[in-house]
C-alpha positions in Angstrom: -123.8 54.8 60.1 -122.2 57.8 61.4 -119.5 60.0 59.2 -117.0 58.2 61.4 -118.0 54.7 61.4 -117.9 55.1 57.1 -114.3 56.5 57.2 -113.3 54.0 59.1 -115.4 50.7 57.4 -113.4 52.9 54.2 -110.6 52.7 55.7 -110.9 48.5 56.3 -111.7 48.6 52.3 -108.9 50.4 50.9 -106.7 48.4 53.4 -108.4 45.2 52.3 -107.5 46.1 48.7 -103.9 46.8 49.7 -103.2 43.8 51.2 -104.7 42.1 48.1 -102.7 44.3 45.3 -99.4 43.4 47.0 -100.2 39.5 47.0 -101.2 39.6 43.0 -99.5 37.3 40.0 -101.1 36.6 36.7 -100.2 33.7 38.1 -102.3 34.0 41.6 -105.7 35.7 40.1 -106.4 33.3 37.6 -108.7 31.0 40.6 -110.1 34.7 41.6 -113.3 36.4 40.4 -111.2 37.3 37.2 -111.8 38.2 33.4 -110.7 40.2 31.1 -110.9 43.1 31.7 -113.3 44.4 28.2 -116.0 41.9 30.2 -115.9 43.0 33.9 -116.2 46.5 32.4 -119.3 45.8 30.8 -121.0 43.4 33.4 -119.9 45.8 35.6 -122.1 48.7 33.5 -125.2 46.4 32.6 -125.7 44.1 35.3 -125.1 46.5 37.7 -125.5 50.2 36.2 -121.6 50.8 37.3 -119.3 53.7 35.5 -116.0 54.2 37.6 -115.3 56.4 39.9 -111.3 56.3 40.3 -108.5 55.3 39.1 -104.4 54.7 40.1 -101.9 52.0 40.4 -100.9 50.2 43.0 -97.9 47.7 43.6 -96.2 46.0 40.4 -97.9 48.3 38.5 -101.8 46.9 38.7 -104.0 49.6 38.3 -107.2 50.0 40.8 -110.6 51.2 40.2 -113.9 52.1 41.6 -116.5 51.2 40.0 -120.0 52.9 41.4 -123.6 54.2 40.5 -124.8 56.9 42.1 -128.5 55.4 41.3 -128.6 52.1 43.3 -125.7 52.9 45.2 -123.2 49.8 44.7 -119.9 50.1 44.1 -116.9 47.3 43.2 -113.2 47.5 43.3 -110.6 46.2 40.3 -107.9 45.8 40.6 -106.1 45.2 36.7 -103.5 43.3 36.6 -100.2 44.4 33.6 -101.6 40.8 31.6 -104.7 42.7 30.9 -106.6 40.4 33.7 -109.1 42.4 36.7 -110.4 41.0 39.2 -112.7 41.6 41.6 -111.8 43.0 45.2 -114.7 43.9 46.7 -118.1 45.4 45.7 -121.0 46.7 49.1 -123.4 49.4 49.3 -123.8 52.2 49.6 -122.0 54.4 47.6 -121.1 58.6 47.9 -118.9 60.9 46.7 -116.8 62.7 48.9 -114.3 66.3 49.2 -113.0 67.3 51.9 -110.0 69.2 52.2 -106.8 67.4 52.7 -105.1 69.0 56.0 -102.6 71.2 56.6 -98.9 71.3 55.4 -98.1 71.7 59.6 -101.4 69.7 61.2 -99.6 66.0 61.3 -102.7 64.8 60.7 
């Protein structure tokens, strides 16, 4: 898979996560793949060797985290709502860190 396809796939993944965040509330999250955060983090670590790679604040003060294993390449995106419930948003394979320079201020990209 070339670099452009990887970036498009990552963009689609992030768009799906944003859509999920917009529609997630404590009540709506209870029917999905959700559990207390400690249990989710433990399962990702023990079952998949994944550790937190990045974190951000999403809509409605939800915490979005990316967990991944640099050994196996597996990754998982979670969303934790203010009530403490953590839900799995997406997961997959072929995780890799990317460090790209931001476009300059005069570039409208």
